[in-house]
MIMAR-159613 format. One record per residue (C-alpha): x, z, y; residue number from 0. Coordinates in steps of 0.02 Angstrom, whole numbers, plus 50000, padded with zeros to 5 digits. Layout:
<recs>
      X      Z      Y  drenlo
      X      Z      Y     NUM
...
</recs>
This chain:
<recs>
      X      Z      Y  drenlo
  54348  55362  53557       0
  54270  55193  53537       1
  54370  55072  53414       2
  54394  54889  53441       3
  54276  54862  53290       4
  54139  54958  53376       5
  54153  54857  53536       6
  54149  54693  53437       7
  53993  54761  53352       8
  53919  54798  53520       9
  53960  54626  53587      10
  53862  54546  53445      11
  53979  54507  53319      12
  53902  54503  53140      13
  53938  54640  53021      14
  54042  54516  52904      15
  54160  54487  53054      16
  54170  54661  53103      17
  54215  54722  52923      18
  54347  54579  52915      19
  54425  54649  53082      20
  54417  54827  53022      21
  54509  54773  52863      22
  54638  54678  52972      23
  54666  54815  53101      24
  54661  54962  52990      25
  54692  54926  52808      26
  54831  54800  52810      27
  54999  54828  52876      28
  54959  54804  53058      29
  54953  54987  53104      30
  55066  54939  53246      31
  54917  54862  53319      32
  54835  55019  53371      33
  54831  55060  53546      34
  54912  55231  53531      35
  55055  55154  53435      36
  55072  55021  53565      37
  55070  55146  53709      38
  55210  55243  53630      39
  55307  55094  53596      40
  55290  55047  53777      41
  55334  55221  53842      42
  55497  55221  53743      43
  55546  55053  53799      44
  55512  55087  53977      45
  55613  55257  53959      46
  55753  55163  53894      47
  55753  55031  54032      48
  55757  55174  54147      49
  55909  55246  54069      50
  56000  55083  54076      51
  55943  55069  54260      52
  56018  55233  54306      53
  56186  55187  54208      54
  56188  55012  54295      55
  56144  55095  54477      56
  56276  55232  54451      57
  56407  55093  54410      58
  56363  54986  54537      59
  56381  55119  54668      60
  56553  55155  54630      61
  56623  55030  54775      62
  56502  55113  54893      63
  56565  55286  54849      64
  56739  55228  54899      65
  56714  55166  55080      66
  56543  55226  55132      67
  56520  55401  55235      68
  56409  55538  55174      69
  56259  55504  55292      70
  56250  55319  55257      71
  56284  55348  55064      72
  56145  55472  55060      73
  56028  55346  55149      74
  56072  55209  55015      75
  56040  55332  54871      76
  55879  55394  54935      77
  55826  55205  54952      78
  55895  55160  54777      79
  55824  55308  54707      80
  55649  55279  54779      81
  55637  55100  54729      82
  55701  55148  54536      83
  55584  55293  54542      84
  55438  55190  54602      85
  55468  55058  54462      86
  55484  55204  54325      87
  55319  55282  54398      88
  55221  55109  54386      89
  55283  55081  54215      90
  55238  55254  54142      91
  55065  55292  54259      92
  54994  55128  54185      93
  55005  55181  53999      94
  54836  55267  53990      95
  54856  55330  53803      96
  55011  55441  53825      97
  55009  55628  53783      98
  55063  55763  53909      99
  55223  55789  53808     100
  55275  55613  53847     101
  55267  55648  54038     102
  55362  55802  54011     103
  55496  55705  53904     104
  55502  55571  54043     105
  55505  55713  54188     106
  55653  55804  54105     107
  55740  55689  54008     108
  55785  55549  54148     109
  55826  55685  54295     110
  55963  55762  54176     111
  56034  55590  54125     112
  56027  55537  54306     113
  56129  55682  54359     114
  56248  55656  54222     115
  56287  55469  54257     116
  56298  55497  54441     117
  56410  55645  54428     118
  56526  55551  54312     119
  56537  55398  54425     120
  56563  55501  54588     121
  56701  55608  54498     122
  56783  55448  54430     123
  56776  55381  54604     124
  56849  55521  54686     125
  56996  55528  54562     126
  57029  55352  54590     127
  57033  55376  54761     128
  57161  55509  54743     129
  57272  55401  54621     130
  57257  55251  54733     131
  57312  55364  54889     132
  57235  55236  55015     133
  57165  55327  55168     134
  57012  55204  55180     135
  56934  55294  55026     136
  56807  55429  55051     137
  56777  55584  54938     138
  56605  55637  54899     139
  56533  55795  54821     140
  56484  55745  54643     141
  56343  55873  54631     142
  56268  55843  54790     143
  56255  55647  54771     144
  56193  55670  54596     145
  56049  55788  54659     146
  56007  55682  54812     147
  55985  55518  54690     148
  55886  55618  54556     149
  55765  55699  54690     150
  55744  55525  54763     151
  55709  55444  54583     152
  55594  55573  54532     153
  55493  55597  54694     154
  55370  55454  54655     155
  55346  55514  54474     156
  55324  55690  54525     157
  55192  55644  54674     158
  55093  55545  54546     159
  55101  55682  54417     160
  55052  55811  54538     161
  54902  55699  54594     162
  54851  55672  54416     163
  54854  55855  54360     164
  54787  55927  54516     165
  54637  55802  54508     166
  54600  55811  54316     167
</recs>
């Protein structure tokens, strides 16, 4: 793999400047500027943002769990899941220097957390509707709601991974 120093030498930088650049990038305490390190940092930040986004979505949908019938709720879950999944997919696929293990981590870790967050929120919503004993409230299957959301969330990412690994 061609380094930054090699590219600068090809662009006509003199040897003194390329040696100085090499020293700054690889011998001083600026190891965090290496592309692989930055790619990993961006990946973990994107993963944390997606975890926070999943938590926020599951909490924000609690009022919808109370009053919206199943068919409308599933439509909303699919739309929200596809939107957040597309955002996650865009963030991850543009990081070129990721190892396949990072894709596996993202592909396994996020669905599990999404299922857990949705399951907890739907169960809390159902318990609240029983406690409040108001006929307006609708009860939903926590497992089915969680699975619908996670499948919609992971669909764009799965489609991209399928396309990448089948082509290359």
